[in-house]
C-alpha positions as CSV (number, residue, x, y, z in Angstrom):
1,M,59.4,-147.3,-190.2
2,E,57.5,-145.3,-187.6
3,L,59.0,-142.2,-186.0
4,T,57.5,-140.5,-183.0
5,L,58.8,-137.1,-182.2
6,L,58.9,-136.9,-178.4
7,G,60.2,-133.4,-178.7
8,T,61.0,-131.0,-181.6
9,G,62.5,-128.0,-179.8
10,A,66.0,-126.6,-179.3
11,P,68.0,-128.0,-176.3
12,D,66.5,-125.3,-174.0
13,G,63.0,-126.1,-175.2
14,L,60.3,-123.6,-176.3
15,P,59.4,-121.5,-174.4
16,R,62.7,-121.1,-172.7
17,H,62.4,-121.1,-168.9
18,G,62.3,-117.5,-167.7
19,C,62.5,-115.9,-171.1
20,P,60.1,-112.9,-171.5
21,C,60.4,-112.6,-175.3
22,A,57.3,-112.5,-177.6
23,S,58.1,-115.8,-179.2
24,C,58.3,-117.6,-175.9
25,A,55.1,-115.9,-174.7
26,A,53.3,-117.2,-177.8
27,A,54.7,-120.8,-177.6
28,V,51.6,-122.4,-176.0
29,G,49.6,-125.5,-176.8
30,E,51.0,-127.3,-179.9
31,E,53.6,-124.5,-180.3
32,A,55.3,-125.4,-177.1
33,R,58.2,-127.8,-177.7
34,A,60.4,-130.0,-175.6
35,A,64.0,-130.6,-176.6
36,A,64.2,-132.8,-179.7
37,S,64.1,-136.5,-179.1
38,L,63.2,-139.3,-181.6
39,L,61.6,-142.7,-180.8
40,I,61.9,-145.1,-183.8
41,D,59.6,-148.1,-184.0
42,G,59.7,-148.2,-180.2
43,A,63.1,-149.8,-180.3
44,L,65.6,-146.9,-180.9
45,L,65.7,-143.6,-178.9
46,I,67.9,-140.8,-180.2
47,D,68.6,-138.0,-177.7
48,L,67.4,-138.6,-174.2
49,T,65.8,-135.5,-172.8
50,P,64.0,-134.8,-169.5
51,G,60.6,-136.4,-169.2
52,A,61.1,-138.8,-172.1
53,A,59.0,-141.5,-170.5
54,F,56.1,-139.1,-169.9
55,A,56.4,-137.7,-173.4
56,A,56.2,-141.2,-174.9
57,A,53.2,-142.0,-172.7
58,R,51.4,-138.9,-173.9
59,A,52.0,-140.0,-177.4
60,G,50.6,-143.5,-176.6
61,Y,54.0,-145.3,-176.5
62,S,56.2,-146.9,-173.9
63,L,59.9,-147.0,-173.6
64,I,60.0,-150.6,-172.4
65,G,60.9,-151.9,-175.8
66,V,63.8,-149.6,-176.4
67,R,67.0,-151.5,-177.2
68,Q,69.4,-148.7,-177.9
69,V,69.7,-145.1,-176.7
70,L,72.0,-142.8,-178.8
71,L,73.1,-139.2,-178.1
72,S,73.8,-136.9,-181.0
73,H,75.2,-133.7,-179.3
74,P,76.9,-132.6,-176.1
75,H,74.4,-131.7,-173.4
76,A,75.0,-128.6,-171.3
77,G,74.1,-128.6,-167.6
78,P,73.6,-131.5,-165.2
79,A,73.3,-135.1,-166.6
80,V,69.9,-136.1,-167.7
81,E,68.4,-138.8,-165.6
82,F,67.0,-141.7,-167.7
83,P,64.2,-144.1,-166.7
84,A,65.1,-147.4,-165.1
85,G,65.3,-150.3,-167.6
86,L,66.7,-148.2,-170.5
87,P,70.1,-149.2,-171.9
88,A,72.8,-146.7,-171.0
89,P,73.0,-144.0,-173.7
90,G,76.0,-143.9,-176.0
91,R,77.4,-142.5,-179.2
92,V,78.4,-144.3,-182.4
93,P,81.9,-143.3,-183.7
94,D,81.8,-141.4,-187.0
95,G,81.5,-143.7,-190.0
96,R,80.7,-146.8,-188.0
97,T,77.4,-148.8,-188.4
98,L,75.4,-150.3,-185.6
99,S,73.0,-153.1,-186.3
100,L,70.2,-153.6,-183.8
101,I,68.3,-156.8,-183.0
102,S,65.1,-155.0,-184.1
103,G,66.5,-155.0,-187.7
104,H,67.5,-151.3,-187.8
105,R,70.9,-150.2,-189.0
106,V,72.4,-147.0,-187.7
107,R,75.3,-145.3,-189.3
108,A,77.0,-142.3,-187.6
109,V,77.5,-139.3,-189.9
110,A,80.3,-136.9,-189.3
111,L,79.4,-133.2,-188.8
112,D,81.1,-129.8,-189.2
113,S,80.4,-129.1,-185.6
114,P,80.6,-131.1,-182.3
115,G,78.1,-134.0,-182.3
116,T,77.1,-136.9,-184.5
117,G,74.4,-137.3,-187.1
118,Y,72.6,-140.6,-187.5
119,E,71.4,-142.3,-190.7
120,V,68.8,-144.9,-189.8
121,T,67.7,-147.7,-192.1
122,G,64.5,-149.5,-191.1
123,P,63.7,-153.2,-191.6
124,D,61.5,-152.1,-194.5
125,G,64.4,-150.3,-196.2
126,T,63.2,-146.8,-195.6
127,R,66.0,-144.3,-194.6
128,L,66.1,-141.2,-192.5
129,L,68.8,-138.8,-191.5
130,Y,68.8,-136.9,-188.2
131,L,71.2,-134.0,-187.6
132,P,71.7,-132.4,-184.1
133,P,71.2,-128.7,-183.4
134,G,73.6,-126.4,-185.3
135,G,75.1,-129.3,-187.3
136,A,75.6,-130.0,-191.0
137,A,76.6,-133.3,-192.5
138,A,80.3,-133.6,-193.5
139,G,80.5,-137.3,-194.2
140,L,78.0,-138.1,-197.0
141,P,78.9,-139.4,-200.4
142,D,78.5,-137.1,-203.4
143,P,76.3,-137.9,-205.2
144,A,74.2,-139.4,-202.4
145,E,71.0,-141.5,-202.6
146,P,68.0,-139.4,-201.5
147,Y,66.6,-140.1,-198.0
148,D,63.0,-140.7,-197.4
149,M,63.0,-138.2,-194.5
150,V,65.5,-135.7,-193.1
151,L,65.2,-134.0,-189.7
152,L,67.5,-131.1,-189.0
153,D,67.8,-127.5,-187.8
154,V,66.3,-125.9,-191.0
155,L,66.1,-122.4,-189.6
156,G,69.4,-122.3,-187.8
157,R,71.4,-124.1,-190.5
158,P,69.6,-123.5,-193.9
159,D,73.0,-124.1,-195.5
160,A,73.0,-127.6,-194.2
161,L,69.8,-128.3,-196.1
162,A,71.3,-126.6,-199.2
163,A,74.3,-128.9,-199.0
164,L,72.1,-132.0,-198.7
165,R,70.2,-130.8,-201.8
166,T,73.5,-130.3,-203.7
167,S,74.7,-133.8,-202.9
168,G,71.3,-135.4,-203.8
169,A,70.6,-136.6,-200.2
170,V,67.5,-134.4,-200.3
171,G,65.4,-135.0,-203.4
172,A,62.0,-134.0,-204.7
173,T,60.2,-136.6,-202.5
174,T,62.3,-136.3,-199.3
175,D,60.2,-135.3,-196.4
176,V,62.1,-132.5,-194.6
177,V,61.0,-132.0,-191.0
178,A,62.3,-129.1,-188.9
179,V,63.5,-129.8,-185.4
180,H,65.5,-127.9,-182.8
181,L,63.0,-125.1,-183.1
182,D,63.7,-122.2,-180.7
183,H,62.5,-118.6,-180.0
184,T,64.4,-116.9,-182.9
185,V,61.2,-117.2,-185.1
186,P,57.7,-116.5,-183.8
187,P,55.7,-119.7,-183.6
188,G,52.6,-120.4,-185.5
189,R,51.9,-118.9,-188.9
190,E,55.3,-117.2,-189.4
191,L,57.2,-120.3,-188.4
192,H,55.3,-122.5,-191.0
193,R,55.6,-119.8,-193.6
194,R,59.4,-119.6,-193.3
195,L,59.7,-123.4,-193.3
196,A,57.5,-123.7,-196.4
197,T,59.9,-121.4,-198.3
198,A,62.6,-123.9,-197.6
199,G,60.5,-126.8,-198.6
200,A,60.2,-128.1,-195.1
201,R,57.5,-128.5,-192.4
202,A,57.2,-128.7,-188.6
203,V,54.9,-131.0,-186.6
204,P,53.8,-130.8,-182.9
205,D,55.5,-132.8,-180.2
206,G,54.2,-136.3,-179.8
207,R,53.3,-136.7,-183.5
208,T,54.1,-140.1,-185.1
209,L,55.3,-140.0,-188.7
210,I,55.6,-142.8,-191.3
211,V,59.0,-142.6,-193.0
212,G,58.5,-142.8,-196.7
213,E,54.9,-141.5,-196.6
214,Y,54.5,-138.6,-199.0
215,H,53.6,-135.2,-197.6
216,A,53.1,-132.3,-199.9
217,V,55.0,-129.2,-199.0
218,P,54.3,-126.0,-200.8
219,D,56.9,-125.4,-203.5
220,L,58.8,-122.1,-203.6
221,P,56.9,-119.9,-206.0
222,R,58.9,-119.6,-209.2
223,R,58.7,-115.8,-209.4
224,T,58.5,-113.7,-206.2
225,L,58.6,-109.9,-205.8
226,V,59.5,-108.6,-202.3
227,L,58.6,-104.9,-201.7
228,G,59.3,-102.7,-198.8
229,G,60.6,-99.3,-197.6
230,A,64.0,-98.4,-196.5
231,R,65.5,-100.7,-193.8
232,S,62.2,-102.6,-193.8
233,G,63.9,-106.0,-194.0
234,K,62.9,-106.7,-197.6
235,S,66.4,-107.9,-198.7
236,L,66.7,-110.2,-195.7
237,E,63.3,-111.7,-196.4
238,A,64.3,-112.3,-200.0
239,E,67.6,-114.0,-198.9
240,R,65.7,-116.2,-196.5
241,R,63.6,-117.5,-199.3
242,L,66.6,-119.0,-201.0
243,A,68.9,-119.7,-198.1
244,A,68.1,-123.5,-198.1
245,F,68.8,-123.8,-201.8
246,P,72.3,-124.2,-203.4
247,D,74.0,-122.3,-206.2
248,V,71.9,-119.1,-206.1
249,L,73.1,-116.3,-208.3
250,Y,72.9,-113.0,-206.5
251,V,72.3,-110.2,-209.1
252,A,73.5,-106.9,-207.6
253,T,72.1,-104.0,-209.7
254,G,73.8,-101.2,-207.6
255,G,77.4,-101.8,-208.6
256,T,80.1,-100.0,-206.7
257,R,80.5,-96.3,-205.8
258,A,84.0,-95.0,-205.6
259,G,84.6,-92.8,-202.5
260,D,81.4,-93.7,-200.8
261,P,82.2,-95.6,-197.6
262,E,78.6,-95.8,-196.4
263,W,77.6,-97.6,-199.6
264,A,80.6,-99.9,-199.3
265,A,79.5,-100.8,-195.8
266,R,76.0,-101.6,-197.0
267,I,77.4,-103.9,-199.7
268,A,79.7,-105.6,-197.2
269,A,76.8,-106.3,-194.8
270,H,74.8,-107.9,-197.5
271,R,77.7,-110.1,-198.6
272,E,78.5,-111.3,-195.1
273,R,75.1,-112.7,-194.5
274,R,74.8,-114.5,-197.8
275,P,75.6,-118.3,-197.9
276,G,79.1,-119.1,-199.1
277,S,77.9,-121.2,-201.9
278,W,76.1,-118.3,-203.6
279,R,77.7,-116.5,-206.6
280,T,77.4,-112.7,-207.2
281,T,77.3,-110.8,-210.4
282,E,77.0,-107.0,-210.7
283,T,74.9,-106.1,-213.7
284,C,71.7,-104.3,-214.8
285,D,71.4,-106.4,-218.0
286,L,68.8,-108.7,-216.5
287,A,67.0,-110.0,-219.7
288,P,69.8,-112.3,-220.8
289,L,70.0,-113.8,-217.3
290,L,66.3,-114.4,-217.2
291,A,66.4,-116.0,-220.6
292,E,69.1,-118.5,-219.6
293,D,68.6,-121.8,-217.8
294,G,70.4,-122.0,-214.5
295,P,70.1,-121.7,-210.7
296,P,67.7,-119.4,-208.9
297,L,68.3,-115.6,-209.3
298,L,68.0,-113.1,-206.4
299,I,67.8,-109.6,-208.0
300,D,68.5,-106.8,-205.5
301,C,67.1,-104.4,-206.5
302,L,64.7,-103.1,-209.2
303,A,64.9,-99.5,-207.9
304,L,68.6,-99.4,-208.7
305,W,67.9,-101.1,-212.1
306,L,65.4,-98.3,-212.8
307,T,68.0,-95.7,-211.8
308,D,70.4,-97.1,-214.3
309,A,67.7,-97.4,-217.0
310,M,66.7,-93.7,-216.5
311,D,70.4,-92.7,-216.6
312,S,70.9,-94.5,-219.9
313,V,68.0,-92.7,-221.7
314,S,68.6,-89.3,-220.0
315,A,65.2,-89.5,-218.4
316,W,66.0,-87.0,-215.7
317,D,66.1,-84.1,-218.2
318,D,62.7,-82.7,-218.8
319,E,63.3,-81.9,-222.5
320,K,64.8,-85.2,-223.2
321,W,62.0,-86.9,-221.3
322,A,59.3,-85.2,-223.4
323,H,61.1,-85.8,-226.6
324,D,61.9,-89.6,-226.5
325,G,63.1,-90.4,-223.0
326,E,59.7,-91.6,-221.8
327,R,59.2,-93.9,-224.8
328,A,62.7,-95.3,-224.5
329,L,62.3,-96.0,-220.8
330,R,58.9,-97.7,-221.2
331,E,60.4,-99.9,-223.9
332,R,63.1,-101.0,-221.4
333,V,60.6,-101.7,-218.7
334,S,58.4,-103.6,-221.1
335,A,61.3,-105.8,-222.2
336,L,62.2,-106.6,-218.6
337,V,58.6,-107.5,-217.7
338,A,58.4,-109.7,-220.8
339,A,61.6,-111.5,-219.8
340,V,60.2,-112.2,-216.4
341,R,57.0,-113.5,-218.0
342,A,59.0,-115.9,-220.2
343,T,61.7,-117.0,-217.7
344,S,61.9,-120.7,-216.6
345,R,64.2,-119.8,-213.7
346,T,63.3,-119.3,-210.1
347,V,63.4,-115.6,-209.4
348,V,63.2,-113.6,-206.2
349,A,63.4,-109.8,-206.8
350,V,63.5,-106.9,-204.4
351,S,62.2,-103.4,-204.9
352,N,61.4,-100.3,-203.0
353,E,57.8,-99.3,-202.3
354,V,58.0,-95.5,-202.5
355,G,54.4,-94.4,-203.3
356,A,53.3,-94.0,-199.7
357,G,55.8,-91.4,-198.6
358,V,56.3,-87.7,-199.0
359,V,55.8,-86.3,-202.6
360,P,59.2,-85.5,-204.0
361,A,60.0,-81.8,-204.3
362,T,61.5,-82.1,-207.8
363,A,60.0,-83.1,-211.2
364,S,62.7,-85.7,-211.6
365,G,62.1,-87.1,-208.2
366,R,58.3,-87.4,-208.9
367,R,59.2,-89.0,-212.3
368,F,61.3,-91.7,-210.6
369,R,58.6,-92.4,-208.0
370,D,55.9,-92.8,-210.7
371,E,58.1,-94.9,-213.0
372,L,59.1,-97.2,-210.1
373,G,55.4,-97.7,-209.2
374,R,54.7,-98.7,-212.8
375,L,57.7,-101.0,-212.9
376,N,56.7,-102.7,-209.6
377,A,53.1,-103.1,-210.8
378,G,54.2,-104.7,-214.1
379,F,56.8,-107.0,-212.5
380,A,54.2,-108.0,-209.8
381,D,51.7,-109.0,-212.5
382,E,54.1,-111.7,-213.7
383,C,54.9,-113.1,-210.2
384,E,53.2,-116.0,-208.5
385,Q,53.8,-114.3,-205.1
386,V,54.2,-110.7,-204.0
387,L,55.1,-109.7,-200.5
388,L,55.2,-106.3,-198.7
389,V,57.6,-106.1,-195.8
390,V,56.8,-103.6,-193.1
391,A,58.9,-103.3,-190.0
392,G,60.4,-106.7,-190.8
393,Q,57.0,-108.3,-191.0
394,P,56.2,-109.8,-194.5
395,M,52.6,-109.4,-195.6
396,P,51.5,-111.5,-198.6
397,L,49.8,-109.5,-201.3
398,R,49.5,-112.4,-203.8
399,G,50.1,-116.1,-203.5
């Protein structure tokens, strides 16, 4: 089954008309995208958008052979004109199957938002699933048979991809293609980097794909360390890396602080932006979690883990530090690094990068800074990927 993407953008396209943002300014050439529209084997058109006939011609196809036009989501604004000779566009009721003379079968998939998803089975038996912008499937069996290809709003609804993985509809060989791309993510390298962390890819408008053909997508590195300063965006970057995967265990090392409303507000903000399927545990006992088999771990953060470790060995006291505190702390850090080295789980850890700021005025402050630098270096040595986030922009240091 051949799929030609006449458009891969959000309903408003990319760049948006009249939008002065940096993402729209950079959306030129192959990064410019018309509203998403799919042409399947020249016989089935899903989502009719302005200029569909011209888009097909640029891709080397004609719409003359189209036997069915389906719409997947409500279109705002004036009605879209469609070329003469095309069948009138329609929508298949949820759960119903439409058989085409071309040999394709189309089943309408219910969503958790207005619109309809479409499961298309080709004459050769290959299967694809297309979800409209902002939609997640709500009508798939569990467990589900893996699709050969899935096209959806990966960046806008990473939870939809996570749910498909949970049900089995997206497996290890499923080709996940991002559509409905808009100006919320800068086009080019940053777009493809974010999609790669979700196990997905994007292609330019006009590209023809073979459903069932294998395409290697970079796997999420098994161990990742995300560094950054205060309010740099490091926690958000770490969460993005696992947002499209189900059953993540969020390990909060900060605990709660009675009578501290500012700290409570920080914790609440973090919880609100996490996917609902994630679980949370508050602990600094990381080694047992790393030793267990289980879902991915997101550890936030190592600086708070170190604070707890220094508290436990009285490392803030100069006399205690000189006597046995330093040795005890180094043993704890070495045990954590060894656990990271031996773990079979996917791990994304967050830590503060504090070595580039003002030198602390106290001996204990300088001690914490130095020990966090050592901890970060040791942890990073055991990671396949290390990122430094500055002003919300992730910069790869390794991997």
